[in-house]
C-alpha positions in Angstrom: 43.4 61.8 28.3 46.1 59.5 27.0 44.5 56.5 28.8 41.0 57.3 27.4 42.4 57.3 23.9 44.2 54.0 24.6 40.9 52.5 25.8 39.2 53.7 22.6 41.9 52.1 20.5 41.7 48.8 22.5 38.0 48.7 22.0 38.4 49.1 18.3 40.6 46.0 18.0 39.0 43.0 16.3 37.0 40.6 18.5 39.2 37.8 19.8 42.4 39.9 19.7 43.6 40.5 23.3 47.1 41.8 23.7 49.2 39.6 26.0 49.8 42.5 28.4 46.1 42.7 29.1 46.0 39.1 30.0 48.8 39.6 32.4 47.0 42.7 33.9 43.8 40.7 34.3 45.7 37.9 36.1 47.3 40.4 38.6 44.3 42.7 39.3 41.5 40.1 39.2 42.7 36.6 39.6 45.9 36.6 41.8 45.8 37.1 45.6 45.8 40.8 46.5 48.9 42.5 47.8 48.5 44.6 51.0 51.7 46.6 50.8 51.0 50.1 49.4 54.5 50.5 47.9 54.2 47.3 45.9 50.7 48.1 44.8 51.8 51.6 43.7 54.4 50.0 41.5 51.9 47.7 40.0 49.5 50.6 39.6 52.0 52.5 37.6 52.7 49.4 35.4 49.0 49.0 34.9 48.6 52.4 33.4 51.7 52.2 31.3 50.8 48.7 30.0 47.2 49.9 29.1 48.6 52.7 27.0 51.3 50.6 25.4 48.8 47.9 24.5 47.0 50.4 22.3 49.9 50.2 19.9 51.0 53.8 19.6 54.6 54.1 20.6 54.7 57.9 20.7 51.6 58.0 22.9 53.2 55.4 25.2 56.4 57.4 25.4 54.6 60.6 26.3 52.6 58.8 29.0 55.8 57.3 30.4 57.4 60.7 30.6 54.4 62.2 32.4 54.3 59.1 34.8 57.9 59.7 35.8 57.2 63.3 36.6 54.2 62.5 38.9 55.5 59.3 40.4 56.2 60.7 43.9 52.7 62.1 44.2 51.1 58.9 43.1 53.1 56.8 45.5 52.2 59.1 48.4 48.6 58.2 47.7 49.3 54.6 48.4 50.2 55.2 52.0 46.5 55.0 52.7 44.9 51.5 52.9 41.7 52.6 51.2 43.7 53.6 48.1 45.0 50.1 47.8 41.4 48.7 47.9 40.1 51.3 45.6 42.9 50.7 43.1 42.1 47.0 42.9 38.4 47.7 42.5 38.9 50.3 39.8 41.5 48.4 37.8 39.4 45.2 37.8 36.4 47.2 36.6 38.3 48.7 33.8 39.7 45.3 32.7 36.2 43.7 32.9 34.5 46.5 31.1 36.8 47.4 28.3 39.5 44.8 27.8 37.6 41.5 27.8 36.2 40.3 24.5 32.4 40.1 24.8 29.6 40.8 22.4 28.7 43.9 24.4 32.2 45.3 24.3 31.7 47.7 21.4 28.6 49.1 23.1 30.6 49.7 26.3 33.4 51.3 24.3 31.1 53.8 22.7 30.5 55.2 26.2 34.1 56.4 26.4 34.2 60.2 25.9 
């Protein structure tokens, strides 16, 4: 729920305004060579989610998200013991970044699909 709200806020930003954190996420999840180690990917996955929420600009929302993340960390990391989770995470994160975080003329239409 916090991440959906963050995506809505990111979509509402003016065209051409991309937070630096999103550029770094795009580099890691789309452009850089993939990591194969599940433990490393799980750490980057956690950073992805926290950076996405923080980029929306609401400090309280980011703090709450960070608190929840700390409480469920062990469960999320167990998921990355499976190779298919690593592949799925790269695919899902790249899709999110391409769909919602890149500045394109169609971005606002895509953003309206967030419920």
